[in-house]
C-alpha positions as CSV (number, residue, x, y, z in Angstrom):
1,M,0.0,0.0,0.0
2,V,1.6,3.3,-1.1
3,W,0.3,6.8,-1.1
4,T,1.6,10.4,-1.0
5,T,1.8,11.9,2.4
6,G,0.9,15.6,1.8
7,G,3.7,17.4,3.7
8,G,5.0,14.3,5.4
9,M,8.3,12.4,5.1
10,G,7.4,9.4,2.9
11,N,6.2,5.9,3.2
12,I,7.5,2.4,4.1
13,G,5.3,-0.2,2.5
14,M,1.9,0.0,4.2
15,L,3.2,2.8,6.6
16,A,3.0,6.6,6.0
17,E,5.4,8.7,7.9
18,Y,4.9,12.4,8.7
19,D,7.1,15.1,10.3
20,C,4.0,17.3,11.0
21,L,0.5,16.8,12.1
22,P,-1.7,15.9,9.1
23,E,-4.3,18.5,8.3
24,G,-7.6,17.7,9.9
25,F,-6.2,15.2,12.4
26,L,-7.3,17.2,15.5
27,E,-10.9,17.5,14.2
28,A,-11.3,14.0,12.7
29,D,-13.7,11.4,14.0
30,V,-12.0,8.1,14.5
31,T,-14.0,6.6,11.7
32,E,-12.6,9.2,9.3
33,L,-8.9,8.4,9.9
34,S,-8.7,5.7,7.1
35,R,-9.7,8.4,4.6
36,L,-7.5,11.1,6.2
37,L,-4.4,9.1,6.6
38,G,-4.8,6.2,4.1
39,G,-3.5,3.6,6.5
40,P,-1.2,3.1,9.5
41,S,0.9,6.2,10.1
42,L,3.9,7.4,12.2
43,I,3.7,11.1,13.1
44,H,6.7,13.0,14.6
45,L,6.1,16.2,16.4
46,P,8.9,18.4,17.8
47,G,9.3,19.4,21.5
48,E,11.6,21.3,23.8
49,E,13.1,17.9,25.0
50,T,14.3,16.2,21.8
51,R,14.1,12.6,23.0
52,P,10.5,11.6,21.9
53,L,7.7,10.0,23.9
54,F,6.2,7.3,21.7
55,L,2.5,6.6,21.8
56,S,0.7,3.9,19.9
57,M,-3.1,3.9,19.5
58,L,-5.8,2.1,17.6
59,L,-3.9,-1.1,17.4
60,H,-7.4,-2.4,17.9
61,G,-9.8,-0.3,15.8
62,N,-12.6,-0.2,18.4
63,E,-10.3,1.0,21.3
64,T,-10.6,4.7,20.8
65,T,-9.7,6.3,24.1
66,G,-6.0,6.7,23.2
67,F,-6.8,8.6,20.0
68,L,-9.4,10.8,21.7
69,A,-6.9,11.6,24.5
70,V,-4.2,12.5,22.1
71,Q,-6.5,14.8,20.2
72,R,-7.5,16.6,23.4
73,L,-3.9,16.8,24.6
74,L,-2.7,18.4,21.4
75,R,-5.7,20.8,21.3
76,E,-4.8,21.9,24.9
77,F,-1.3,22.8,23.8
78,G,-2.5,24.6,20.8
79,K,0.4,26.6,19.2
80,R,2.5,26.3,22.4
81,P,5.6,24.0,22.0
82,L,5.3,20.6,23.5
83,P,7.6,20.1,26.5
84,R,8.9,16.9,24.8
85,A,9.0,15.6,21.3
86,L,6.1,13.2,20.6
87,S,5.9,10.4,18.1
88,L,2.5,8.9,17.4
89,F,1.8,5.5,15.8
90,V,-1.8,5.4,14.6
91,G,-2.6,1.7,13.8
92,N,-5.6,-0.1,12.4
93,V,-7.5,2.8,10.9
94,E,-9.4,0.5,8.5
95,A,-10.9,-1.4,11.4
96,A,-11.6,1.9,13.2
97,A,-13.6,3.1,10.2
98,Q,-16.0,0.2,10.9
99,G,-15.8,0.2,14.7
100,L,-14.2,-3.2,14.9
101,R,-11.2,-4.6,16.8
102,V,-9.9,-6.2,13.6
103,L,-11.4,-6.7,10.1
104,P,-12.1,-10.3,8.9
105,G,-8.9,-11.7,7.4
106,Q,-6.7,-9.1,9.1
107,N,-4.0,-9.9,11.6
108,D,-4.3,-8.4,15.1
109,F,-2.2,-5.2,15.1
110,N,-1.0,-6.1,18.6
111,R,0.4,-9.4,17.5
112,I,2.7,-8.3,14.7
113,W,5.5,-6.5,16.5
114,P,9.1,-7.9,16.5
115,A,10.6,-9.5,19.6
116,A,13.2,-7.5,21.6
117,D,16.0,-9.2,19.5
118,G,14.4,-8.0,16.3
119,T,12.9,-11.3,15.2
120,A,9.7,-10.8,13.2
121,A,6.5,-11.9,14.8
122,A,5.2,-15.3,13.6
123,L,1.7,-13.8,12.8
124,A,3.0,-10.8,10.9
125,S,2.8,-10.7,7.1
126,A,5.9,-9.6,5.2
127,Q,4.5,-6.0,4.9
128,E,3.5,-5.9,8.6
129,A,6.9,-7.1,9.7
130,R,8.6,-4.4,7.6
131,M,6.3,-1.8,9.0
132,T,6.7,-2.6,12.6
133,A,10.5,-3.1,12.3
134,H,10.8,0.3,10.7
135,V,8.8,1.9,13.5
136,V,11.0,0.3,16.2
137,N,14.2,1.2,14.3
138,Q,13.1,4.7,13.7
139,M,12.4,5.2,17.4
140,R,15.7,3.6,18.3
141,R,17.5,6.1,16.0
142,Q,15.7,9.0,17.7
143,N,16.7,7.7,21.2
144,V,13.1,7.2,22.3
145,F,12.5,8.4,25.9
146,A,9.6,6.0,26.7
147,S,6.8,4.0,25.0
148,I,3.1,3.9,26.0
149,D,0.7,1.6,24.2
150,L,-2.9,2.9,24.7
151,H,-5.7,0.4,24.8
152,N,-9.3,-0.2,26.1
153,T,-10.8,-3.2,27.7
154,S,-14.1,-4.7,26.4
155,G,-15.3,-5.8,29.8
156,R,-15.4,-3.9,33.1
157,N,-11.9,-3.5,34.4
158,P,-10.2,-0.8,36.5
159,H,-7.7,1.4,34.7
160,H,-4.5,-0.4,35.0
161,A,-1.0,-0.6,33.5
162,C,0.9,-3.6,32.1
163,V,4.6,-4.2,31.8
164,T,6.5,-7.1,30.3
165,T,9.5,-6.5,32.5
166,P,9.0,-5.3,36.1
167,S,12.0,-3.0,36.0
168,A,12.2,0.1,38.2
169,A,11.7,2.5,35.3
170,N,8.8,0.5,33.9
171,L,7.1,0.2,37.3
172,Y,7.6,3.9,37.9
173,L,6.0,4.9,34.6
174,A,3.2,2.3,35.2
175,S,2.5,3.6,38.7
176,M,2.0,7.1,37.3
177,F,-1.1,5.8,35.4
178,S,-2.5,3.3,38.0
179,R,-1.8,1.7,41.3
180,Q,-2.8,-1.7,39.7
181,I,0.0,-3.1,37.5
182,L,0.1,-6.3,35.6
183,H,3.3,-8.1,34.7
184,F,2.7,-10.3,31.6
185,N,4.9,-12.0,29.0
186,S,2.4,-13.5,26.5
187,P,1.0,-13.4,23.9
188,A,3.9,-12.8,21.6
189,G,4.1,-10.0,19.1
190,V,2.7,-7.3,21.3
191,Q,4.0,-3.7,20.9
192,N,5.1,-3.5,24.6
193,M,7.6,-6.3,24.2
194,A,9.1,-4.8,21.0
195,F,10.0,-1.6,22.9
196,D,10.9,-3.1,26.3
197,G,14.6,-2.9,26.6
198,L,14.8,-0.1,24.0
199,C,13.2,2.3,26.6
200,P,10.8,2.1,29.5
201,A,7.6,0.7,28.0
202,I,4.1,0.1,29.3
203,T,0.6,-0.6,28.1
204,A,-2.1,1.7,29.6
205,E,-5.5,0.0,29.7
206,C,-7.8,3.0,29.8
207,G,-11.1,1.3,30.8
208,Q,-13.9,0.8,28.4
209,A,-14.1,2.8,25.1
210,G,-16.6,5.6,25.0
211,R,-16.2,6.7,28.6
212,S,-15.2,10.3,29.2
213,D,-13.5,9.5,32.5
214,G,-11.1,7.3,30.7
215,V,-10.2,10.0,28.2
216,G,-9.7,12.6,31.0
217,L,-7.5,10.3,33.1
218,T,-5.4,9.5,30.1
219,V,-4.9,13.1,29.1
220,E,-3.7,13.9,32.6
221,F,-1.3,11.0,32.5
222,L,0.1,12.0,29.2
223,H,0.6,15.6,30.4
224,R,2.7,14.3,33.3
225,C,4.7,12.1,31.0
226,L,5.5,14.9,28.6
227,H,6.8,17.0,31.5
228,L,9.1,14.3,32.9
229,K,12.8,15.1,32.6
230,T,14.0,11.6,33.5
231,L,12.5,8.3,34.6
232,P,13.9,7.2,38.0
233,Q,15.9,4.0,38.1
234,T,14.6,3.2,41.6
235,M,11.4,1.5,42.6
236,P,8.4,3.8,42.8
237,E,7.4,4.9,46.3
238,G,3.8,4.7,47.5
239,D,1.2,2.0,47.4
240,F,0.8,0.0,44.2
241,E,-0.4,-3.6,43.5
242,L,1.6,-5.8,41.3
243,Y,0.1,-8.9,39.7
244,R,1.6,-11.6,37.5
245,S,-0.3,-13.1,34.6
246,L,-0.3,-16.9,34.9
247,V,-2.4,-18.2,32.0
248,R,-4.5,-17.0,29.1
249,V,-8.0,-18.6,29.2
250,Q,-9.7,-19.5,25.9
251,I,-12.9,-21.3,24.9
252,P,-12.2,-24.1,22.4
253,E,-13.9,-23.6,19.0
254,R,-16.0,-26.7,19.5
255,I,-17.7,-25.4,22.6
256,D,-20.7,-23.1,22.3
257,F,-21.2,-20.7,25.2
258,S,-23.4,-18.0,26.7
259,F,-23.4,-15.8,29.7
260,G,-26.2,-16.8,32.0
261,A,-28.6,-17.6,29.2
262,S,-29.9,-21.2,28.6
263,G,-29.3,-23.3,25.5
264,A,-25.5,-23.4,25.4
265,P,-23.5,-26.3,26.8
266,L,-21.2,-23.9,28.5
267,K,-23.1,-21.3,30.5
268,L,-20.7,-18.8,32.1
269,V,-22.0,-16.7,35.0
270,A,-23.9,-13.7,34.0
271,D,-21.9,-10.4,34.3
272,M,-18.7,-12.4,34.6
273,D,-16.7,-9.3,34.0
274,G,-17.7,-8.3,37.6
275,Y,-15.0,-10.9,38.7
276,N,-12.3,-8.8,37.1
277,W,-9.4,-8.0,39.5
278,R,-11.2,-9.7,42.4
279,E,-9.5,-12.6,44.2
280,L,-11.8,-15.6,43.8
281,P,-11.6,-18.1,46.6
282,V,-11.4,-21.9,46.0
283,G,-14.7,-23.3,45.0
284,T,-16.1,-20.2,43.2
285,Q,-18.5,-21.2,40.5
286,I,-17.7,-19.6,37.1
287,A,-19.9,-21.7,34.8
288,T,-22.5,-24.5,34.4
289,V,-21.6,-27.3,31.9
290,E,-24.4,-29.4,30.4
291,G,-24.2,-32.2,27.8
292,V,-20.5,-32.0,27.0
293,S,-17.6,-34.0,28.3
294,G,-13.9,-33.1,28.5
295,P,-12.4,-29.7,29.0
296,V,-14.5,-26.7,28.2
297,L,-11.9,-24.1,28.9
298,A,-8.2,-24.0,28.0
299,A,-5.7,-22.2,30.3
300,L,-2.5,-21.7,28.3
301,T,0.8,-20.9,29.8
302,P,3.3,-18.6,27.9
303,D,4.9,-21.7,26.4
304,G,1.5,-23.0,25.2
305,R,0.8,-25.7,27.8
306,D,-2.8,-26.2,28.7
307,V,-3.0,-26.3,32.6
308,A,-6.7,-25.7,33.0
309,H,-6.8,-28.7,35.4
310,E,-4.6,-26.7,37.9
311,F,-7.1,-23.9,38.0
312,L,-10.5,-25.4,37.4
313,E,-12.5,-28.5,38.3
314,R,-15.9,-30.0,37.5
315,D,-18.3,-30.5,40.4
316,G,-21.2,-32.2,38.7
317,E,-22.5,-29.6,36.3
318,K,-20.7,-26.8,38.0
319,L,-17.3,-25.5,36.9
320,R,-15.4,-24.1,40.0
321,T,-12.1,-22.6,40.8
322,R,-9.6,-25.1,42.2
323,R,-7.2,-22.6,43.7
324,P,-7.4,-18.9,44.6
325,L,-7.0,-16.7,41.5
326,V,-7.7,-13.3,40.1
327,P,-9.4,-13.0,36.7
328,A,-8.7,-10.0,34.6
329,M,-9.7,-8.7,31.2
330,V,-12.9,-10.9,31.2
331,S,-14.8,-10.0,28.0
332,L,-18.5,-10.5,27.4
333,D,-18.0,-9.8,23.6
334,R,-18.3,-13.1,21.7
335,G,-16.3,-11.8,18.8
336,I,-13.4,-10.7,20.9
337,I,-13.5,-14.0,22.9
338,R,-13.3,-16.0,19.7
339,Q,-10.6,-13.7,18.2
340,D,-8.5,-13.4,21.4
341,C,-9.5,-14.9,24.7
342,L,-12.1,-15.0,27.5
343,C,-9.7,-13.6,30.2
344,Y,-6.4,-14.0,32.0
345,F,-5.8,-15.6,35.4
346,L,-3.5,-13.6,37.6
347,E,-1.8,-13.9,41.0
348,R,-0.8,-11.1,43.4
349,V,3.0,-10.5,43.8
350,S,4.2,-9.7,47.2
């Protein structure tokens, strides 16, 4: 995919790169970005501190808070210089045009980033691998200050931050956004992993899309980040909660499911996203199983082992927790569950 950039720097395969803000960017509705930008775009804006803060947004097209927060942030600065240079990666604008996480036949834009050693993601097409490698290399050349990947959750979750390495700088940056921090290292190909080691890197989960409180909180956080001179290399002071992701929970394709409604062999509890970030004691019922034998949920470790039997057990028709655990990122959206996962199981780190 190639197009002219209208005052920008050029293009790399499916990526357009700009050295100024594209005309109309601050006024555009998220559904108009595909027409405005033509595709994924990397936008560089100057600032008083030259090492740029890198922000990625719309890696999932229906997760709009990051884009809306950046629009508001830049409108608030107006013609005043930014306190720090800012580089923006605007991701899946084609899916955003239709209000979808990802279009049918597309790869997930948060599964196509190279590993820390530069190895291309297994799920990335050749074009996608060139694009994400160029973005990482371009930010390396610019001595990137920090990276923040802006996302939403589809289910009810508190605002929280995620790190792939619990280093002092990562935890400090994460604690600026939320007192609840998740340490994760799967799935592969996520943007956070590509930047971790290059600079402090976090994912900011900004609540559910469409909520003004999430936009406001994110704008305040980004203001503070732009005004940082350095990121401390000591552990953050104050109260924060660190959790570790243990397994990614998926529903096998052969299993039909519902939330509370009858008619499906796997009936998960209604409003299951109310379990998010709550420690569930042993024996908590999470589903009813009827007319199907064998495992109805897979709990996958980072190396791909299914250890559901360590977390869940059948008690007649009831599916219960076998050990204390903390669900997170529970989604009630069938499409997202099939494309990605039902949830993650966490544990609290002392």
